C-alpha positions as CSV (number, residue, x, y, z in Angstrom):
1,M,101.6,115.1,69.7
2,A,97.8,115.9,68.5
3,S,96.9,112.4,68.9
4,Q,98.5,112.3,72.4
5,P,95.3,113.8,74.8
6,H,92.8,111.1,73.0
7,Q,94.8,107.9,74.4
8,S,92.2,106.6,76.5
9,L,91.6,102.6,77.6
10,K,88.2,100.3,77.3
11,R,85.8,99.8,79.8
12,Q,86.0,95.9,79.9
13,L,85.7,94.6,83.6
14,G,82.4,94.3,85.3
15,I,82.2,93.2,89.3
16,P,83.2,90.2,89.2
17,G,86.4,90.8,87.3
18,A,86.9,93.2,89.6
19,I,86.8,91.2,92.6
20,A,88.4,88.5,90.5
21,L,91.9,91.6,90.2
22,G,91.3,92.7,93.6
23,L,91.6,88.9,95.3
24,G,94.3,87.6,92.6
25,S,96.0,91.5,94.0
26,I,95.5,91.1,97.8
27,V,95.4,87.1,98.2
28,G,98.8,85.9,97.8
29,T,102.3,87.7,99.0
30,G,99.9,88.9,102.0
31,V,99.0,85.4,103.3
32,F,101.7,83.4,102.0
33,V,104.7,85.5,103.1
34,S,103.5,87.9,105.4
35,I,101.7,86.5,107.5
36,G,104.9,84.5,108.4
37,L,107.2,87.6,108.7
38,A,104.7,89.0,111.0
39,A,104.6,85.9,113.5
40,G,108.1,85.8,113.8
41,I,108.0,89.9,114.8
42,A,105.4,89.9,117.4
43,G,104.5,86.0,117.8
44,P,101.0,85.1,118.9
45,A,100.2,88.9,118.7
46,M,100.4,89.5,115.1
47,L,96.7,88.0,115.3
48,I,96.0,92.0,116.5
49,A,98.3,93.2,113.8
50,V,96.1,91.3,111.2
51,A,92.8,93.2,112.9
52,I,94.8,96.3,113.0
53,G,95.7,95.9,109.3
54,A,91.9,94.8,108.2
55,L,90.5,98.1,110.2
56,V,93.1,100.3,108.4
57,A,92.6,98.6,104.9
58,T,89.0,99.3,105.5
59,C,88.9,102.7,106.0
60,N,91.4,102.9,103.1
61,G,89.2,101.0,101.1
62,L,86.3,102.6,101.5
63,N,88.2,105.8,101.1
64,S,89.7,104.5,97.7
65,A,86.1,103.6,96.4
66,Q,84.9,107.2,97.0
67,L,87.9,108.2,94.8
68,A,87.1,105.7,92.0
69,T,83.8,106.3,91.7
70,N,84.1,110.6,91.5
71,H,87.0,110.0,89.5
72,P,87.0,107.0,87.8
73,V,90.3,106.5,85.7
74,S,93.5,105.2,85.6
75,G,96.5,106.4,88.1
76,G,94.9,105.7,91.6
77,A,96.3,108.4,94.3
78,Y,98.2,110.1,91.3
79,E,95.4,111.1,89.7
80,Y,92.9,111.9,93.0
81,G,96.2,114.3,94.1
82,Y,96.2,116.5,91.3
83,R,92.5,116.7,91.3
84,Y,91.9,117.3,95.0
85,L,95.3,118.0,96.2
86,N,98.1,119.5,94.0
87,P,100.3,118.8,91.5
88,W,103.3,117.9,93.5
89,L,101.6,115.6,96.0
90,G,100.2,114.4,92.9
91,F,103.3,113.2,91.5
92,T,104.3,112.2,95.2
93,A,101.2,109.7,95.2
94,G,102.1,108.3,91.8
95,W,106.0,108.4,92.7
96,M,105.5,106.1,95.4
97,F,103.4,103.7,94.6
98,L,105.4,103.1,92.0
99,I,108.2,102.3,94.2
100,A,106.0,100.8,96.8
101,K,104.7,98.1,94.5
102,S,107.3,96.9,92.7
103,A,109.0,96.4,96.1
104,S,105.6,94.0,96.5
105,A,105.9,93.1,92.9
106,A,109.0,91.8,93.7
107,T,108.0,89.8,97.0
108,A,105.9,88.3,94.9
109,A,108.1,86.7,92.2
110,L,110.9,85.7,95.2
111,G,108.2,84.4,97.4
112,F,106.6,82.3,94.1
113,A,110.0,80.9,93.5
114,G,110.2,80.2,97.2
115,Y,107.3,77.7,96.7
116,V,108.1,76.7,93.4
117,L,111.5,75.4,94.6
118,N,109.8,73.4,97.5
119,L,107.5,72.0,95.6
120,F,109.8,70.4,93.0
121,G,112.2,69.7,96.1
122,L,114.8,71.9,94.9
123,S,117.0,72.6,97.9
124,D,119.5,74.3,96.0
125,R,118.9,78.1,97.0
126,S,120.8,79.5,94.4
127,L,118.4,79.0,92.1
128,L,115.8,81.3,94.2
129,V,116.4,84.7,92.1
130,P,116.9,83.4,88.3
131,T,113.0,80.9,88.9
132,A,111.7,84.3,89.9
133,L,113.3,86.1,87.6
134,G,111.7,84.3,85.0
135,A,108.0,84.5,86.3
136,V,108.4,88.7,86.0
137,V,109.5,87.8,82.4
138,I,106.6,85.7,81.6
139,L,104.1,87.4,83.4
140,T,104.9,90.7,81.5
141,G,105.2,89.2,78.0
142,L,102.0,88.0,79.3
143,I,100.5,91.0,79.7
144,L,101.3,92.7,76.8
145,T,98.5,90.8,75.2
146,G,96.3,92.5,76.7
147,I,94.1,93.1,79.9
148,K,91.1,91.1,78.7
149,R,92.9,87.9,78.4
150,S,94.9,88.6,81.6
151,N,91.9,88.3,83.5
152,V,90.8,85.1,82.1
153,I,94.1,83.5,83.8
154,N,93.6,85.7,86.8
155,I,90.7,84.1,87.8
156,G,91.3,80.7,87.3
157,I,94.4,81.5,89.7
158,V,92.2,83.1,92.3
159,S,90.3,80.3,92.6
160,V,93.4,77.6,93.2
161,T,94.3,80.0,95.5
162,I,91.0,80.2,97.6
163,F,90.6,76.6,97.8
164,S,94.2,75.9,99.1
165,L,93.5,78.8,102.0
166,V,90.3,77.2,102.9
167,F,92.1,73.9,102.8
168,F,95.1,75.6,105.1
169,V,92.8,75.7,107.5
170,L,90.3,72.9,107.5
171,A,93.5,70.9,107.5
172,G,95.1,72.4,110.4
173,L,91.9,72.9,112.7
174,P,92.5,69.4,114.5
175,L,96.2,69.8,115.3
176,A,94.9,73.5,116.6
177,I,92.3,72.2,118.8
178,A,94.6,69.1,120.4
179,E,97.0,71.9,120.8
180,G,94.7,74.4,122.9
181,A,96.4,77.3,123.9
182,T,99.8,76.5,124.5
183,N,100.9,78.1,121.1
184,F,99.3,81.1,122.3
185,T,101.2,82.0,125.2
186,P,102.7,84.1,126.0
187,F,100.6,85.9,123.7
188,F,102.7,89.3,123.8
189,Q,106.5,88.8,122.9
190,S,109.2,91.5,122.9
191,G,111.0,91.4,119.4
192,T,114.1,91.8,118.2
193,E,114.3,92.5,114.5
194,G,114.8,95.8,113.1
195,G,115.3,97.3,117.0
196,T,111.7,96.5,117.9
197,N,112.5,95.8,121.4
198,T,108.9,96.1,123.4
199,A,105.8,94.0,122.7
200,I,103.5,96.6,121.6
201,G,106.3,98.0,119.3
202,S,106.5,94.1,118.1
203,V,102.6,94.7,117.3
204,F,102.5,97.8,115.3
205,H,105.6,96.9,113.3
206,A,103.8,93.2,112.3
207,A,100.6,95.6,112.0
208,A,102.5,97.6,108.8
209,L,103.7,94.8,107.0
210,M,100.0,93.4,107.5
211,F,98.3,96.6,106.2
212,V,100.4,96.3,103.1
213,A,99.2,92.7,102.6
214,Y,95.4,94.0,102.2
215,T,95.8,96.6,99.8
216,G,96.0,94.7,96.7
217,Y,92.3,96.5,96.4
218,G,93.7,99.8,95.2
219,R,94.2,97.7,92.1
220,I,90.6,97.6,91.2
221,A,90.6,101.6,91.5
222,T,94.0,102.1,89.5
223,L,92.3,100.3,87.1
224,G,89.5,102.7,87.1
225,E,89.2,103.7,83.6
226,E,88.8,99.7,82.7
227,I,86.1,99.2,84.5
228,R,82.4,99.2,83.2
229,E,79.5,101.6,85.7
230,P,82.5,102.4,88.2
231,R,80.0,104.0,90.5
232,R,78.2,101.1,91.0
233,T,81.0,98.6,90.4
234,I,84.2,99.9,92.0
235,P,83.1,100.5,95.9
236,R,81.0,97.0,95.7
237,A,84.3,94.9,94.2
238,M,86.2,96.8,96.8
239,I,84.0,95.8,100.2
240,T,83.2,92.5,99.1
241,T,87.6,91.7,98.3
242,L,87.6,92.7,101.6
243,I,85.4,90.8,103.2
244,I,86.8,88.1,101.5
245,T,90.7,88.6,102.2
246,M,89.9,89.4,106.3
247,L,87.8,86.0,106.5
248,L,91.1,84.1,104.8
249,Y,93.8,85.7,106.7
250,T,92.1,85.6,110.5
251,G,91.2,82.0,109.7
252,V,94.9,81.4,108.5
253,A,96.9,83.0,111.2
254,V,94.8,81.1,113.7
255,V,95.2,78.0,112.6
256,G,98.3,78.5,112.0
257,I,99.6,79.7,114.9
258,G,97.8,77.2,116.9
259,S,98.3,74.2,114.9
260,V,102.6,74.8,114.7
261,G,103.1,78.1,117.0
262,A,104.5,81.0,115.7
263,D,108.3,80.1,115.6
264,T,107.9,77.5,112.9
265,L,105.3,80.0,111.4
266,G,107.7,82.8,111.1
267,S,110.6,80.8,110.2
268,V,111.1,83.2,106.6
269,T,114.3,83.6,106.5
270,R,116.7,84.8,103.1
271,Q,116.5,81.4,102.0
272,E,113.1,80.1,103.3
273,V,110.3,82.2,102.3
274,A,108.0,79.5,102.0
275,P,106.1,79.8,105.9
276,L,102.6,77.8,104.9
277,E,104.3,75.1,103.2
278,V,106.3,74.5,106.0
279,A,103.6,74.5,108.4
280,A,101.4,72.7,106.3
281,R,104.1,69.8,106.7
282,N,102.7,69.2,110.3
283,F,99.3,68.4,109.4
284,A,98.3,65.1,109.6
285,V,96.5,65.3,106.1
286,P,98.5,63.2,103.4
287,G,100.0,66.0,100.6
288,S,99.2,69.2,102.5
289,S,102.9,70.6,101.9
290,I,102.1,70.0,98.6
291,I,98.7,71.8,98.0
292,M,100.0,74.4,99.8
293,A,103.1,74.9,97.9
294,V,100.6,74.5,94.6
295,G,98.3,77.5,96.0
296,A,101.3,79.6,96.6
297,V,102.8,79.4,93.7
298,T,99.7,80.2,91.9
299,A,98.7,83.5,94.8
300,T,101.9,84.8,94.2
301,L,101.7,83.9,89.9
302,G,98.3,86.1,90.5
303,V,99.7,89.1,92.9
304,L,102.7,89.3,90.1
305,L,100.4,89.1,87.0
306,N,98.0,92.3,88.9
307,L,101.0,94.1,90.6
308,I,102.3,94.4,86.5
309,L,99.1,95.4,85.3
310,G,98.3,98.0,88.2
311,L,101.8,99.8,88.1
312,S,101.8,99.8,84.2
313,R,98.6,101.6,84.7
314,V,99.9,104.4,86.8
315,L,103.3,105.1,84.9
316,F,100.8,105.4,81.5
317,A,99.1,108.3,83.7
318,M,102.3,109.6,85.1
319,G,103.0,109.9,80.9
320,R,99.8,110.9,80.2
321,R,100.7,114.0,82.1
322,R,103.8,115.0,81.2
323,D,105.6,114.2,84.6
324,L,107.5,111.0,82.9
325,P,108.5,110.6,79.5
326,R,105.2,111.0,77.1
327,V,106.8,107.6,75.6
328,V,106.0,105.5,78.3
329,A,101.7,106.5,77.9
330,R,102.1,104.7,74.0
331,L,99.6,102.0,73.9
332,N,99.9,99.3,71.3
333,Q,96.7,98.0,68.6
334,S,95.6,95.6,71.6
335,T,94.9,99.7,73.6
336,T,97.9,98.0,76.0
337,P,100.5,100.9,77.1
338,Y,103.6,97.9,76.2
339,I,106.0,100.9,76.9
340,A,104.5,101.0,80.8
341,V,104.4,97.2,80.9
342,I,108.3,96.6,79.8
343,I,109.6,99.6,82.4
344,M,108.2,98.1,85.2
345,G,108.5,94.6,84.1
346,V,112.6,95.4,84.3
347,A,112.0,97.6,87.1
348,I,110.5,94.8,89.2
349,A,113.0,92.3,88.2
350,A,115.9,94.4,89.5
351,I,114.5,94.7,93.0
352,V,114.1,90.9,92.4
353,L,118.2,91.0,92.3
354,I,117.9,92.2,96.3
355,G,116.9,88.5,97.1
356,D,115.4,89.1,100.6
357,V,111.6,89.2,101.1
358,R,112.3,90.9,104.7
359,I,113.9,93.6,102.6
360,T,111.7,94.1,99.8
361,W,108.1,93.8,101.9
362,S,109.5,96.5,104.7
363,F,110.4,98.9,102.2
364,S,107.1,97.8,100.3
365,A,105.3,98.8,103.6
366,F,106.8,102.2,104.0
367,T,105.9,103.3,100.6
368,V,102.9,102.5,100.6
369,L,101.4,103.4,103.8
370,V,102.5,106.9,103.0
371,Y,100.9,106.3,99.0
372,Y,97.7,105.7,101.2
373,A,98.1,108.8,103.8
374,L,97.9,110.8,100.5
375,T,94.6,108.7,99.4
376,D,92.8,109.6,102.5
377,L,94.3,113.6,102.2
378,S,92.4,113.3,98.5
379,A,89.5,112.1,100.1
380,L,89.1,114.5,103.0
381,Q,88.5,117.0,100.2
382,I,85.6,115.8,98.9
383,P,82.7,117.6,98.5
384,D,79.7,116.7,101.3
385,S,77.9,116.5,98.7
386,D,79.2,113.8,96.5
387,R,80.2,111.8,99.7
388,L,79.5,108.1,100.0
389,Y,80.7,107.4,103.4
390,P,81.0,110.1,106.3
391,R,84.4,112.1,106.5
392,W,85.8,110.8,110.1
393,I,86.4,107.2,108.0
394,A,89.3,109.1,106.0
395,W,90.4,111.1,109.3
396,V,90.9,107.7,110.8
397,G,92.6,106.3,107.7
398,L,95.3,109.0,107.3
399,C,96.9,109.2,110.7
400,A,96.9,105.5,111.2
401,C,98.9,105.3,107.7
402,L,100.9,108.1,109.3
403,F,101.7,106.3,112.2
404,L,102.3,103.0,111.2
405,A,104.8,104.0,108.5
406,F,107.2,104.7,111.2
407,W,107.1,101.4,112.8
408,V,109.4,99.8,110.3
409,E,113.3,99.4,110.3
410,Q,114.8,103.0,110.5
411,Q,116.7,102.3,108.3
412,I,114.0,101.4,105.7
413,W,112.1,104.9,106.3
414,L,115.1,106.8,105.8
415,M,115.7,105.3,102.2
416,G,112.0,105.4,102.0
417,L,112.3,109.8,102.9
418,G,115.0,109.9,100.4
419,L,113.6,108.8,97.6
420,I,110.8,110.6,97.9
421,A,113.6,113.6,97.7
422,V,114.5,112.2,94.5
423,G,111.6,112.0,92.9
424,L,110.4,115.8,93.9
425,V,113.9,116.4,92.7
426,W,113.2,115.3,89.6
427,R,109.8,117.0,89.2
428,W,111.3,120.2,89.6
429,V,114.3,119.8,87.2
430,M,111.4,118.4,84.6
431,Q,109.6,121.7,85.2
432,N,112.2,123.6,84.9
433,L,113.5,121.9,81.2
434,S,109.8,122.3,80.0
435,A,109.6,126.1,81.3
436,Y,113.1,126.4,79.9
437,S,112.1,125.0,76.4
438,A,108.6,127.1,76.3
439,E,110.4,130.1,76.3
440,D,112.5,129.6,73.7
């Protein structure tokens, strides 16, 4: 017990490593899966959703950078909530992060499985869930070896991913030009999924999904305790990561819809979870679909890798603060919170069993928007003397997150609210048990 307060992580990552972590967390499931989901909901107007998601993500990214530079420890908004708000909201932020990103990680694993099955020409979709589970097990084992080795592999994954996306834009551009404006009309379409039956409602629904596709930058903040010179490194890494991601997403969305149409791009179902590979089959360049499948495989693996990293660090922080059993804060010889890593690997595997990316990603959307609303609320509490960015940025982020959160399907946000209540009950029980033990 005496050694517990000294449990800390080593600062090993500079700006390139932090950017690679951010890109590895963002550029993956978002562009390879959720762009297809958004196209299926809003049609060509999903381009507006991409822009809305980018604007909200920019506000939240700056707020996260502000908080991480002032309080550079592992745990992200969980730690910020404790410091700038109150323990209950801090706990809620950590709880939401664990739920949201576990669902995102499961989506990444299912996306990986869909693309890898297409890559090898396997039409038996009963292999989808087992393949996804295999990826979770292997990457969990990799992370147990330490963050430095994980980051070297991550840089290689990001490089292959970005190449494949640039290829998609270049290979699909001639077809998009030849099609002209055909695939962009009508631009606004009334959606039907999840009860969203108006054009504007479809855009907001799609924007909620697209926002989540940008939120990997938060991994830079949650790993703040392992980043060198955090006040200088974190803001630069986050801003650079967001700029690169916005350019990639916009290019892929415009070319994807322009070349094959929103219907083809939006063909994401329980059985078919590889929209960019399907779209690339229409390109004139030989082997386009194979290149996209390879890029998607590396991208989704990169996202899964970084999500397990980030989730384990938040679980570590919650255990260190005793909001969860302190055993999850134990470190091994490579200063890896190994029990937290194993627990998150098991949790992600359990969500993978749902087997439907539309459900897992929508659930992630609601819970992560609540998480970032608490991040923005924390940023509002920073004194003006310590600010890097204007206070209005935090207000915009807070209002936008709360607004978009309730545009996902009703059953999804009701379930999310229910899980928030479960978490708060858990904390209340733990507090009362601790008080009772102290009295004895």
